[in-house]
Structures are given as C-alpha cells and as structure tokens.
N, C-alpha and C positions, 0 to 999 in steps of 0.2 A: 701407458705412453711415457717416455722418458722426458726429462726437462734438462735443457743445456744452459749452463751458466758460464760466464767468463769473467775473468778479472786479471789483475796484474799486481806485482808487488816490487819494490825495490830491493833486487837481491844483490849477490856477489857478482860483479862484472856488468851491472846495468839492470834495466827494467826487465822484469820476467813475466811473459805471458802465461797464463794457466785457464784451464777450462775444466769443467765437470759435467758429467752425465748422471742425472739423478733418477733413480727408479720412482714408480708411481707409488705412494704410500711411504711409510717409514721404512728406511733401509735398516738391515740387520748387521751391516758390516761396511767398511770403507777401504777402498783400494787405491793407492797412488801408482799411476803408470809412468814409467821414466823411459822414454824413447831413446832410440840408438842415434849413432852419428849420421849427419846429413839430412835425417828427416824431421818429423815433427808430431805433436800430440794429435792432430787431426787425422793421422793415419791408423788411430787406434779406436775409431768410433764404434767399429764392428766389435772389438775386444769388449769395449764398455756396454755395448748392448747386451752381449752374453753375461756380463757381471750384473747389470741392471735386472735382467730376467731372473737372476738369481737372488735378488733383493740387496745386491751390493752396490753402493754408491761408488762411481769411478771419478778420479781427479787425475789430471795430467798437465805438465808444463811443457814449455818450449824452452830447452837449453839456451843460454847465452850463444849467440852466432847462429841459432837456428829459428826457423819458423817466424813467428811474430815477436819474438823476444828482440832485445837490443843486440847490437853486434853485427856479425855477417860473416859470409864466406866460410861457414862451418867451423869458425874459430871458437871453441868452447871456452878459451881464456885459461881455465884452471879446472882441474878435477875436484881440488878441494873447494873451489867456489860452486861447482855444479852440484856437489855432494851437500854443501850448505843450503843450497837452493831447494834441493829436494826435502831436506830437513823442514825447511820454512813452509813448504806446501803440505808436508805431512802433519805439522803442527796447525795449520790452516784448516785442514780437512777433519782432523780429530776434534779441533775446537768447534767446528760447525756440527759435529755429530758427536757428542760427549758420550763416553762410556761404551762405545762399540768397539768390537774388534777391528784392528787395522792393520793392513798389508801394504808391501811394496812389491811391485812388479816391474822388473828392469829388463829390457831388451838390448842385447848387443853392447853399445857403449854405455846405455843405460844400465844394462846389467853389471857391467864393470863398476860404473859410478855407485849403484847399489850396494855391491859387494864391498867397495871401498868405504862407503858411510858405515857399513856394518862391522868393519875389521878396523877401522881407524879410531872408534870409540864405541862402547856399547850402544846397542840400537833397541829402543823399547817398541817392538812391534810384536804382533800375533804371529806373523810369519813373513818370509822372504821367498820370492818366486824370481828365478833368474832364468831368462829365455835367451839361448845362445850367447851367453855372456862372453864379452870381448877380453877375456882375462889372459888368453895365450892368442897372440895375433901372428899368424903364418907369414903375412907379407912384410918385406923389407929384408935386405940383406945385412950381413955383420957390418959393413961400412956404414950403412944407413943409420942402423941402430946404435953404433958407437958415436956417431956425429949428432944424433938426435937432440941431446941436451943443448948443444951448442947452437944449432940451427934454431930450435924451438926458442931460445933466448933472444937470439939476434935478428932472425928472420921469421917472425912467428906467422906470418901469412904466406910463406913461400909453399906453393903446392909441391908436396914430397911424393905423392902416390895418387894414382887415379883408380877408383874402384870400379870393377865390372858390374854393372848392374844386372846382368844376366844371372849372376851368382845370388840375388836377392831371393828369387823364387823361381820354381819351375813352371809356374803359371804365366805365360806370355802376357795376359792382360794385367796382371799386377805389375810386371816389368815395364809395360808399355804406360801405365798410370804413373809410376814412379818416375820414368823418364819425362813425363809431360807435367809433372806437378811443378808448379812455380815456387812452392814453399820448401821443395827440396833443394839442397845445395848440390849442383852438378859438376862443380869444378873438382879440382885435385883436394886431397887431405892436406890441411894447413899443418905447417911443421909444428905449431904449438900444440894442436889437437893431437897429433900422432905422439909426440914427445910425452905429453901428459897421459895418454893412454899406456904407453910403455912403462912409464914410471909408477902409475898406479897399479898396473898389472903386476908388477914385481913386488909392490908393497902388499897387495891382497894376498898373493901366494906365500909370502913370508909370515903373514898374520892370520892364517885361517883358524888358528887355535881361538881367536877371538869371534868367530862367527858361530854363535851359540844359538841362535833363533831357529825355530822350525824352518826347515829349507825345502823348497822344490826346485829342482834344476831340471829344464827341458831343454834338448839340444838335438838339431838335425844332425845325423851322422854323415851326412854329405855336406856339411857347411864348410865352404871355402873361403869364408870371410873371417869368422871367429873359430879357431881350432876346437874340435870336441874334446881334445885334451884337457881343456879347461874344466869340463864336466868331471873327468876322470880324477883330476886333482882336488876338485871340490868334494867329489864322493870319498875319496881317501882321506883328505885332511881337514876338512871343515869339521869344527868341534860339536855342531849340532848333534844332539841325541835323537832328534826327529828329522830324518833326512831321506828324501825320496829324489832319485835320479832317473830320468825317463830319456832314453834315447830313440830316436825316429830313424829306422833305417831309410835311406834314399832321400830324406829331406835336406832342402837347402837352408840358408841362414834364416829367413823370416818364416818361421814355423807357424806362425799365426797367419799367414798369407799364403800358405801352400795349399794345394788342391785337398789336402787331408785336414785342414784347418778346423773342421768340425770335431775330429777326434782328439785334435791338440787342445782345443779350447774346452772340450768336455773334461779332459784330464785336469786342466787348470781349475776349472770351477768345481769339480768333485774334491779336489785337494783342499781348495779354500773352504767349501762346505764342511769337510770333515774337521776343520780347525776353528769353525764358529761353534761356540758353545750353544747348546740347544736351549 
C-alpha cells in the first residue's frame, strides 16, 4: 500500500504545494514528476502508483499559478522560477532518501521546464524523462510570437490562446474529467506563461549540447499541442550519450492518459529500472 504525504515550501513566485506517493517498504529510487500547463500534480497519481509498484518514490509539485500553489489563472510567472522550484523539490526528495538514484519526469510544459533546468546549468540526476515536451509549440501565428515578449511583460494575465481539451487524449473519459476538474485552469493561456514557454523553448534548442544526463523522450506522434518535432530535435542534438526516443503512432498529447497508457508507462518503468543500479 502506498503512503501519500503533502507539504509546501516558499518557492520562487510564492508558496509551492507538493505531494509524494511513497511505496511500501524502502524505495530503491526517487522520481520527481513535473506537470504540464493548466493541470496539477494530482493528475499523476496513477503514474505514481506504477512507480511505487516498481519501488520508486514519486514526488510532484504544483507550479505557481496552478493547482494548490500560490498565484492563479495558469500564470506560471517565470520559467526560471519554475525550474528553481523543481530543483528545490528535487533537493527535498533526495534529502529524504539519501544515496538513492533520482530522476526527473516532466510532461508538456513540465517537460520544457525540466529540459530548461537541464540546459541552464548542469543537472545532477540519474536520468531525465521528457513526455510530450513543449519545446516546439505549433500554436500562435508570427504576429503573436513577435508580440509575445511585450504582451508578457505589460499584460501578463491577458488570455492569448485557448487550448482545445479534446487534444489532451483520445479517451473521452479523460477529457471529461479534465474539463470537470476544479484544479485545472480552464481559461485561456496567460500571455506571461505563453511568452515564457516560447523564450524557454528557444533557449533549450540553442543549448542542447548541455543536456548530458541519460535521457528518455516519449512523444505521441499525433500530438496537436506540443509538436513531435521537439522529440526529433532532442534525438538529433541532445548531447547525452545515453538517449532513447520513443514515438507512439496515433497517440495524442497526454500519453500517460491515452488508452495505450499501460504500454507507455511500462516503457517508462522499464527505462527507469534499467538505470537503477542493482
């Protein structure tokens, strides 16, 4: 039986809520899960269960502007701050389980934040997993992208884009639950969040030579929210000598919530297991 813990810390941008799912007995590794735009850590309980079943402790936070953390309206405030907060949770989790292998698993904007953390400065982890990382974002025209820095600075909460929730998953029950979840931000993407994601994506692509940790990239080939081109560029340019890229034909954005999630999560757990010393 797993055990759930919750806590908070004063992070960049305000109070950050976090939670952990701990396996029965002593874990053999630790993973920090970084959620995507508009959602929250609670949507990864089923991922944490699969990790717990493999003896891996799972920790996750709510970004600023998301879930139970400070802020609101999906305004992440700063990707630098988001990356700093992920590092804080990683430090907290590794301090709670000293000496264990530790991983970061980032989805969508969380994948972008994780990649940004790993390219901004050396990241001391056993491995990095990026699920549908929002490194290349297909939404927005040239004018919107050109104006993004200005709007982000002066009108940070201005909604600039409305995401189509049907692109989250091909499973209608997942979409219904997403639409009904009070902790999910259902408004438009705030200008600050959109601008920060564009800025961070440009930075990551220019500094993939710094991404040296063992790397797993999982991406739905039919992802309409985060372009699969990001996986192609990571495969081509990331400096990691231990690099695995798995593309899933026909799958939408939230590959851990697709009808084929069992296969996707098995791929994840198998990769983690192969990187945990015996």
